[in-house]
C-alpha positions, 0 to 999 in steps of 0.5 A: 579481554583479547577475545572480546576485542577480536569478537567485536572487530569480527562482528563489525566486519561482518556487519559492514560486509552484510550492509554492502552486499545488497548494493553490489547485487541490486539488479539481481534482486527485485528489491530496487523497484518501489511502487507507492502506494503499495495498496491502491484503488482502481483509477489511482496514480501509482509512483514507480521508482527504480534504483540503478536505472540512470537512463530511464526505461519502461514499466509494465503491468497488467494493471496499467498501460506501459509507463515511461520511467524518466531519470530522476538524478542521483548521480554516480555512487561509489561504483564509479562508471560501473553503473551499479545501484548508486548510478541513478534513479528513474521514476514514473507515474502510472494510472491504474486501469478502472477495470483492473481486478482487485488483487496483487500485481507484478511490475516488469521494468526494462532499463539499460537493456535489462529486464527485471520483475518484482512480484506482487509489487502493489495491490489493487483494491475495489473501488469506493462507491461514493456519493450515495451515502451508503444507502442503496434503497429509497426509504424504510422497508416494512421490516425497518418500520416494524422493528422501529415501532416495536422499539418505541412501544417497548420504550413507552411501556418501560417508561410507564412502568418506571413512572408508576413504580416511582409514583407508588414509592412516594405515597408511602 
């Protein structure tokens, strides 16, 4: 019974330490840069959020112009005046260039005199071709007419055969 209690206490201590460790090293890892939506079309607006950036900063990428990040509150967390991950959040909105190539893009943030890059923070997809209704030609091609005519002829022949067989069955 004592071993079970000791194991439970040790497990709880490891879990508590494991959950607090990422907050202590937030600026060493790029996990505190968030780009939403993570998949975006050219010309769309991307919201960038950075934790631990209480005075704002600048976000840059090859897919958009440099974007100013403004403080978004958050106040001081458990770190007090040390400026850790709980010391505030900065946000900004970037517009994806209309000529951005489809694929993943990195975001680099300059904040509080520090520079951090999050690789493959978001993905640009090709633009949607709207307003045409999906067609790019005007009218049916000769192949379309031939296929359609063949289907109509097959339906007429099949219907005629069915009707003739039903008619023959009624005579018996």
